[in-house]
Each structure stands twice: as C-alpha cells, then as structure tokens.
N, C-alpha and C positions, 0 to 999 in steps of 0.2 A: 463692836466687831472684834473677835478674838484674833490674837496675833498668829498669823499662819506659820506653820512649820515648813522648813524647806524640803522639797521633794522634786523629782523630775517633773511631775505634773505641775507643781507650783512654778517651776522654771519656765516651762513652755506656756503656761497660762499668763504669767507675768510678761513674757515676750510678746505674746499676741495682744495683750491689753496695752502695752506701751506702744506698739506699732499701730494699733487701730484707734485707740482713744487715750492718749497720754494725759489729757486734762482730767478725764474721769478717773484714770488710774491714780494720779497723785491726789485727787480730791478724796478718794476712798481709802487711801493708804492710812493705816492706823497710826496714831501719834505715839503709841507705845510699842512700835515695831521692834525696837532694839537694834543691835548691830549684827547679830548672828545670821539672820535670814538674808539681809542684803549682802553681807559678806560672802555667804555661800553662793548667792546668785552671781556676784562679781567674780568669784573664783572659777565657777564653771565657765563663764564667758571668757575669762582670762586664759584658761587652759585651751579653749577652742581657738582663741586669738593667737596664742603662742604656737600651737601646732600648725595653724594655717600660715603664720608668719615665717615658719621654718623654710617654706618654699622660696622665700626671697632673702634668706639670711646670707650675709657675706662673711660670716665667721663660723667656727665650728659649732655643731649642734648644741653641745652642753653650754657653751658660752652664750649662744643665742637664746636658749631657753631661760637662762638666768636673767639676761638683759630684758627680754620681752615680758617675763612674769613680773620682775621688779618694776618695770615701767607701768604695766597695766594696773597692778594693784597699788603700787606706791604713789602714783600720781593721783589716784582717787583719795588716798589719805591726805596727801599734801593739799589738793585743791579744796577738799571738804574742810580741812583744818583752817585754811585761809578764809574760806567763806564764813565759817563759824566765828573766827576771830574778828573779821570785819563786821559781822552782824552784832556781836557783843560790844565791840569797842565803838563803832559808829552809831549804831541804832539803840544800844542798851537792851537788846532783846535777851531773854534768859532761856530760850529754847535749848533743850539738851543737844549735845553733839550727835547722839544717835540718830536724831531726826535729820540732821544735815547729812550725815553719812549715808543714810538710806536714800535720800534724794540723789546724791552724787553717785552712789554705787549702782542704783538702778539705771540712771541716765548713762553712765559710762558702760555698764554691762551690755546694754542693748546696742550701743554704737561700736563697741569693740568687735562685734561679729562681722562688721563690714570694713573696719578701718585697717585690716591687714592687707587689703588690696592696694597695690601701688596707686598713688594719686587719689584714692578714695578718701584719704584723710582730709582733703579739702572740703568734702561734703560731710563726713562723719563728725569732725570737730565742731563746726558751727551747730550741727544738729544736736550734739551732746549738750552744748551750752544753752540751746533753746529748751531742751528737756529739763535742764537744771533750773532755768528761769521759770518754766512751768511748774516744777516742783516747789520752788521757793514761794511762788504766788499762790498755788493751790493747797499745798500741804502745810507750809509754815505761815500762810496768810500775810506775806509781805506785800506791800503795795508795789505796783509795777515799777515805780521810780526807785524804791528801795532795793528791789531785786536786781535791777540794772546796775545800781550803784555797787551792790555786793559783788556782782559778777565782774564789773569793770575794775574795781579796786583789786579784786583777787587776781585777775589776769595781769594787771599792772605790777602788782607785788611779785608775782611769779616770774614775769619777764625780767624785772629788775634784779631779782635774786639770781636767776640763771646768768644774766649778763654780768653780774658782779663776780660770778664764779669762773668766767672765761680766763682771766689771767692765771688762775690756779691750774686749770686743765691744759692751757697752751704751753706751759713749761714742761709738761710730762712727755 
C-alpha cells in the first residue's frame, strides 16, 4: 500500500476510520507512513482543538493559543518519545520512531476533537490511550502485555517527570 499524502479528504477519511473501526485502521496503516502525514493530521486536529478551547480560556487569546497548541502537539511528541524509548530499552524492539509517532498522532488527533469540552477530558484521555494500545498491538505487533507495559511505564515516567518539576514551577 502506498503512503498516503495528506489532504482534507484523507483527514476526514482517517477520522471516520478511526471512529468506526480503529482496529482495522491501525492494521492497515502502512509501516512506512513516515512522520509528515500523521503530523499534518495532528496539526489540523490541534488547530481545531485550540480554536474550540478558546471558548474556555482564562487568559488572553494569544497566550491561550500558544499554550493549547504547544500542549496538543508537544504532548504527542513527549508521549510517543517515551513509548519509543520504553519499547527500545525494555523490549529491545528496533521499530522506527516514525511508526510510534504515527500511532500516537492519529490517536491523539481524533481525541483532541472532543477533549476541549470541559470534563470530557475524563473520557477522551482513556480513549486516546486505548487507541494507542490498539495501534501498538495492531500496527507494531506488540503483544497485549507488552503494549500495556509500554503504556504503563510511559504514563508513570511522565507523571514522575511532571511531579519532579513541581518545585521548579511553585517558586515562580
């Protein structure tokens, strides 16, 4: 299967496939997808998320746009990087980072569209991690135990990192 180019049609087709049949979507996702197409998908979803989140912003619009965009895009790079590192270090897998990024970007991109709503984060975040689990098992062929370990260790490392940063931010 050829690597698809990003377009508006690709964006909406990907959304509908992820919503209707995420297992099938990740199974059919090309292993040589690269990072450009998933990044474009993530950017479109991040822009929609950012614009919708402005309705609930407690700070000025320019500051809010910077924060929401940095969070939406940055967290995908952080979590996919952690997942990739855990997989390489704990499992010895040599899959390219682009495949991890694609799984995380598509999973986050679809859930960003609903996570701007107050309190919907409690539904969207577990849904995102379930989609990542599905992508890890279907696209990267990890066993279910390995996928749960990658997700569990990634979340634990992320929480510990942000917890360790609290003293730095509490002094400001």
